[in-house]
C-alpha positions in Angstrom: 118.8 113.1 24.2 119.8 113.7 20.6 122.1 116.6 21.6 124.2 114.3 23.8 125.2 112.0 21.1 128.3 112.3 18.9 126.6 111.7 15.5 127.0 107.9 15.4 124.3 105.8 13.7 123.4 104.3 17.1 124.5 105.6 20.4 122.3 104.6 23.4 122.9 104.5 27.1 120.4 102.7 29.4 120.5 102.5 33.2 118.7 100.1 35.5 119.6 100.6 39.2 123.5 100.5 39.3 123.8 98.7 35.9 124.6 100.8 32.8 124.4 99.4 29.2 125.8 101.5 26.4 125.5 100.7 22.6 127.5 102.3 19.8 127.6 101.9 16.1 129.5 104.2 13.6 129.0 104.2 9.9 132.3 102.3 9.6 130.9 99.6 12.1 127.7 99.3 10.1 129.6 98.9 6.8 131.9 96.3 8.3 135.6 96.7 8.5 138.7 94.7 9.3 138.7 90.9 9.3 136.7 88.1 10.9 133.5 89.2 12.6 134.5 92.8 12.0 133.6 92.5 8.3 129.9 92.2 8.9 127.7 95.0 10.2 128.1 95.2 13.9 127.8 97.4 17.0 129.8 97.7 20.2 128.5 97.1 23.7 129.6 98.2 27.1 128.3 97.2 30.5 129.2 98.7 33.8 128.1 98.1 37.4 128.6 101.3 39.4 132.2 102.3 38.7 133.3 98.8 37.7 133.6 97.8 34.0 132.2 94.4 33.2 132.3 94.6 29.4 134.3 97.2 27.5 133.2 98.6 24.1 136.3 97.1 22.4 135.7 93.6 23.8 133.0 92.6 21.4 131.8 93.2 17.9 128.1 92.2 18.1 126.6 91.4 14.7 123.3 93.1 13.7 120.3 90.9 12.8 118.8 91.2 9.2 116.0 93.2 10.7 118.4 95.7 12.3 120.3 96.1 9.0 117.0 96.7 7.2 115.8 99.3 9.7 119.1 101.2 9.8 119.4 101.1 6.0 115.8 102.5 5.7 116.7 105.3 8.2 119.8 106.2 6.3 117.9 106.3 3.0 115.1 108.4 4.4 115.9 110.8 7.3 112.2 111.4 7.9 111.9 107.9 9.4 111.9 108.2 13.1 113.2 105.4 15.3 110.9 104.4 18.2 111.5 102.1 21.1 109.0 99.2 21.4 109.3 98.9 25.2 109.6 102.5 26.5 110.4 105.9 25.3 113.8 107.7 25.2 114.4 111.0 27.0 113.9 113.0 23.8 110.3 111.7 23.7 109.9 112.4 27.4 110.9 116.0 26.9 108.4 116.8 24.2 106.6 120.1 25.2 103.2 118.4 25.4 104.5 115.8 27.9 106.1 118.4 30.1 102.8 120.4 29.9 100.9 117.3 31.0 103.2 116.8 33.9 102.7 120.3 35.1 99.0 120.1 34.6 98.6 116.9 36.5 100.7 118.3 39.4 102.0 114.8 40.1 105.5 114.2 41.6 107.8 111.2 41.8 108.4 109.7 45.2 111.8 111.4 45.3 110.5 114.9 45.2 110.6 117.7 42.6 114.0 117.8 40.9 115.2 114.4 42.3 114.0 112.2 39.4 114.1 112.3 35.6 112.9 115.9 35.3 114.3 118.9 37.1 112.0 121.9 37.0 113.4 125.4 37.6 110.9 128.3 38.0 111.6 132.0 37.4 109.2 134.4 39.0 109.1 137.9 37.6 107.0 140.7 39.2 104.8 142.7 36.9 106.3 146.1 36.2 105.8 148.6 39.0 104.7 145.8 41.5 106.5 143.5 43.9 106.0 139.9 45.1 105.5 138.9 48.7 108.1 136.4 50.0 105.6 135.0 52.4 103.3 134.1 49.5 106.1 132.2 47.8 107.1 130.4 51.0 103.4 129.4 51.6 103.2 128.0 48.1 106.4 126.0 48.5 105.1 124.5 51.8 101.7 123.7 50.1 103.4 121.9 47.3 105.5 119.9 49.7 102.5 119.1 52.0 100.3 118.0 49.1 103.1 116.2 47.3 102.5 118.1 44.0 104.9 119.9 41.7 105.5 123.6 42.6 105.1 124.4 38.9 101.5 123.2 38.9 100.6 125.6 41.7 102.6 128.5 40.2 100.7 128.1 36.9 97.4 128.7 38.7 98.4 132.3 39.3 98.7 131.8 43.0 101.4 134.5 43.4 99.8 137.9 42.7 101.5 140.4 40.3 103.9 137.7 39.0 104.7 135.9 35.8 106.3 132.4 35.9 108.7 130.8 33.5 109.3 127.1 34.0 112.3 125.4 32.6 112.4 121.6 32.4 115.8 119.8 32.1 117.1 116.3 32.7 117.3 115.6 36.4 119.8 113.6 38.4 117.8 110.5 37.8 118.8 110.5 34.1 121.9 108.6 33.0 124.4 110.5 30.9 125.2 109.3 27.4 128.4 107.2 27.4 130.4 107.6 24.2 132.9 105.2 22.7 136.3 106.8 22.3 138.5 106.3 19.2 141.3 103.9 19.0 144.5 104.5 20.9 143.0 106.6 23.7 140.8 105.5 26.5 139.6 102.1 25.5 136.3 101.6 27.2 134.4 104.8 27.6 134.7 108.5 28.2 132.8 110.2 31.0 
C-alpha cells in the first residue's frame, strides 16, 4: 500500500508462503553512488524465510536493466504515469472502492473465512433514531453467513436487519505481508520490522 512506504523510488515486499522478498531503491541508489557496482543504477534486495534472513539488503547492489532505467526515469519525469504489475496487482489496486464493492456484492469468501485473508471487513450497525435492533436477528445473520460461506457484509447490505444502517470498513487482513523497509547505514543492517 502506498501509505506503508517511506517515499523511496521503489519499495516492494512480496510474500509467498513463508518466503518474503523485499526490494528497495532510493534516489541515491538510482543515481549510482560510491565505487564499483555501486556507481551504476541499482536496487537492494532482501530475502527471508520465516524469521531467518537468507539475503540482507546490504549484501547486494543489483543493477537495473536498461528497460528499468527507462521506466523509472519516465515516472520521475511525469508523476501521472502509474506503475502496474504485469503478473498480479498490488494491494493498492486490490483496495480500490470498486473492487471492495464487487467483493461485497458477490458475497464470496476465501477458504479461511471472513477476516482471515487479504481483506478484513468490520461492520458497524447503527439503529435508526428512535428504534432498536434485535440481537437475535444479528445472531441469525451471522449464522447464515457462516452456513452459506458468504461474507456477512453481503447479507448486511441487503437490509436484513430492520431499522439499521450498516457501515463496512475494509482493511488489510492478516494474510497481507507488511512492507519491509531498508534502514539507513549504521543502524540495523538488514531490515526494520
